C-alpha positions as CSV (number, residue, x, y, z in Angstrom):
1,M,44.4,-8.9,-12.3
2,L,44.3,-11.3,-15.3
3,Y,47.9,-12.4,-14.7
4,D,47.1,-12.9,-11.0
5,G,44.1,-15.1,-11.9
6,L,46.1,-17.0,-14.5
7,I,48.9,-17.7,-12.0
8,R,46.4,-18.8,-9.3
9,F,44.4,-21.1,-11.7
10,A,47.6,-22.6,-13.1
11,Q,48.9,-23.4,-9.6
12,Q,45.5,-24.9,-8.8
13,A,45.6,-27.0,-12.0
14,I,49.0,-28.3,-11.2
15,E,47.9,-29.3,-7.7
16,A,44.7,-31.0,-9.0
17,L,46.7,-32.9,-11.7
18,E,49.2,-34.1,-9.2
19,A,46.4,-35.2,-6.9
20,K,44.6,-36.9,-9.8
21,R,41.5,-34.7,-9.3
22,L,41.0,-34.6,-13.0
23,E,37.6,-32.8,-13.2
24,E,38.9,-30.0,-11.0
25,A,42.1,-29.9,-13.1
26,H,40.0,-29.7,-16.3
27,R,38.0,-26.7,-14.9
28,R,41.2,-24.9,-13.9
29,L,42.9,-25.5,-17.2
30,I,39.9,-24.3,-19.1
31,R,39.9,-21.1,-16.9
32,C,43.6,-20.6,-17.8
33,Q,42.7,-20.9,-21.5
34,E,39.9,-18.4,-21.1
35,I,42.2,-15.9,-19.4
36,V,44.9,-16.3,-22.1
37,S,42.3,-15.7,-24.7
38,E,41.2,-12.5,-22.9
39,L,44.8,-11.4,-22.7
40,R,45.1,-11.9,-26.5
41,V,41.9,-9.9,-27.2
42,T,43.2,-6.9,-25.1
43,L,46.4,-6.5,-27.1
44,D,46.5,-3.0,-28.6
45,R,48.5,-3.3,-31.8
46,D,48.0,0.4,-32.6
47,R,50.2,1.4,-29.7
48,A,52.9,-1.3,-29.8
49,P,52.7,-3.7,-32.8
50,E,56.0,-5.5,-32.3
51,L,55.3,-6.0,-28.5
52,C,51.8,-7.2,-29.3
53,D,53.1,-9.7,-31.8
54,N,55.6,-11.1,-29.3
55,L,53.0,-11.3,-26.5
56,N,50.5,-12.9,-28.9
57,D,53.1,-15.6,-29.8
58,L,53.6,-16.2,-26.1
59,Y,49.9,-16.4,-25.4
60,V,49.4,-18.9,-28.2
61,F,52.2,-21.0,-26.7
62,F,50.7,-20.8,-23.2
63,H,47.3,-21.7,-24.6
64,G,48.7,-24.7,-26.4
65,R,50.5,-25.9,-23.2
66,F,47.3,-25.7,-21.2
67,I,45.5,-27.8,-23.9
68,E,48.4,-30.3,-23.8
69,A,48.2,-30.5,-20.0
70,N,44.5,-31.1,-20.2
71,R,44.7,-33.7,-23.0
72,N,47.4,-35.7,-21.3
73,K,46.3,-35.0,-17.7
74,S,49.9,-34.0,-17.0
75,P,51.2,-31.0,-14.8
76,E,54.4,-30.7,-16.8
77,P,53.2,-28.3,-19.5
78,V,51.7,-26.0,-16.9
79,Q,54.9,-26.2,-14.8
80,E,56.8,-25.2,-17.9
81,V,54.9,-22.0,-18.6
82,L,54.1,-20.9,-15.0
83,P,57.5,-19.3,-14.5
84,L,57.2,-17.4,-17.8
85,I,53.7,-16.1,-16.8
86,Q,55.1,-15.0,-13.4
87,E,57.9,-13.2,-15.1
88,L,55.5,-11.4,-17.4
89,R,53.3,-10.5,-14.5
90,E,56.2,-9.0,-12.6
91,A,57.4,-7.1,-15.7
92,F,54.0,-5.5,-16.2
93,A,53.7,-4.7,-12.5
94,Q,57.2,-3.0,-12.7
95,A,56.2,-1.1,-15.8
96,E,53.0,0.1,-14.1
97,R,55.0,1.3,-11.0
98,M,57.3,3.2,-13.3
99,A,54.4,4.8,-15.2
100,V,52.9,5.9,-11.9
101,M,56.2,7.4,-10.8
102,E,56.5,9.3,-14.1
103,R,53.0,10.7,-13.8
104,A,53.7,11.8,-10.3
105,D,56.9,13.5,-11.4
106,E,55.0,15.3,-14.2
107,V,52.5,16.6,-11.8
108,S,55.1,17.7,-9.3
109,G,57.5,19.0,-12.0
110,T,60.3,16.7,-10.9
111,V,62.7,15.3,-13.4
112,R,64.4,11.9,-13.0
């Protein structure tokens, strides 16, 4: 859900910046920064330290690009990171689908 919100607010920020609705763009970009901060807080280094380090680095990069977009009132930094965010969202959705299938297999005794 956080990724879905991040994507939605990033798209809205791009639209607002392109239309020169700067106050709206500012609010959307702040919301993006808040979501990225929440994603960073939820990282569980005990379970996957290397993955968490990599994700943290990406989240820091995203956060910086949202700040840059807000500072310069430019959609380009958001346009740069949006495809990466969408890829991450899809990767997590796919991992979740695989985990659900594995749990169902465990319950039914099926081996893949």
